[in-house]
C-alpha angles and dihedrals in degrees: 000000000000134000095260093051089048089054091051092054093046088052090050093049095047090050093049094046092044093051092046092051092048088052089050091053094048090047093054127347089194095054089043089052092050088052090057093042093055096241107192145150114260108208093193093060093046092050101043108020108062097177097050132077116249090206103096142168132214088032106158096186096110093046094048090048089051095043098100092052092045092048090048091047091052091049093048091046091053095052092041091054092046090055092048090051092050091048090229119182118206130200126251094264093054090044092054089050091048093051089052089053093045090051087053091050093047091050091050090050093056094043093051109121089200092055096041093049092050092050089047092051092048091047094048094049090048091050091053095249097112135225119339110225101173116038127197093211091120098047102049138053113279091228090055093042093051091045098043105029102033113021100034090049093046096048111119091004109077144011082234083081092059091047098051092043089053099048103031116089126174088195095058094044094047096043093055091043089052099035090239098134133095124205102214107202092186096054092032093228143115110238128198117233094181094116098032135279096320100086120223099181124048124177120186115227093244092053089044093054093049089052092046096049091048090052098048092046092049088057098043097040093050092051091049095045096052090046093051093045092047096052092044092046098113090046094049102035109013127244101274117136116265119219109222134183112249123199115235113243093227097042115022089193089063116078136191131189122261129170126224127185134202119235139164114270111252094218092049117015093195089070129069124223126188119225138171121271107256 
């Protein structure tokens, strides 16, 4: 991996995500707005507050839970980019160490509830099924979730499907999680040991690094794009109320209309926050 290739991948990811989000907006402005407003199902409200709706906006829970991973990823990216810019060459011992760290970061990316829920919502909107308020990401296997709730919904609707299908690997994620991998410095490849010493899956280092960089930039760029669009919302789309479909507490398949509106955050006017119409 060199810095020019890294920039090519970053440009590719930004174009794919930008196109996908444009398609989401054209499909449904209200669902697009809910995506930016962080619409979610709040289990605590549903369990303890019987007179309140558990379907909320501006809930920072997932982002706060994911904050340590994102902070580490940003720090890692900064150092990784600096090394690419400098054209530094590392020895095999350092390279083996780096690949272990990269596998950890890769596994964290594809275990992140924040990332998977955003991809699920984008996929659901593009497939015509609307905004997903209550995700099952924490109650089913990640491999089935990604296959059924993201890839299957994206198929035929977005080149985001091709990207995720190319860079997500159950084998890589599971091999790292269960320590069933081997970094072969002689053959310059990561080998799966899931089914014993006779490897069934071999990924050369060059191929691995391409997969890895695509994955970390997917996570970082989606986070940054949603942040930028949200806080430029009034500038881009105006400040008119948006009518959204809200699930009923008693019957989530029944929806009613509710209007939300963007406004400058009182604590920090550079930021936009969505609120209910009074």
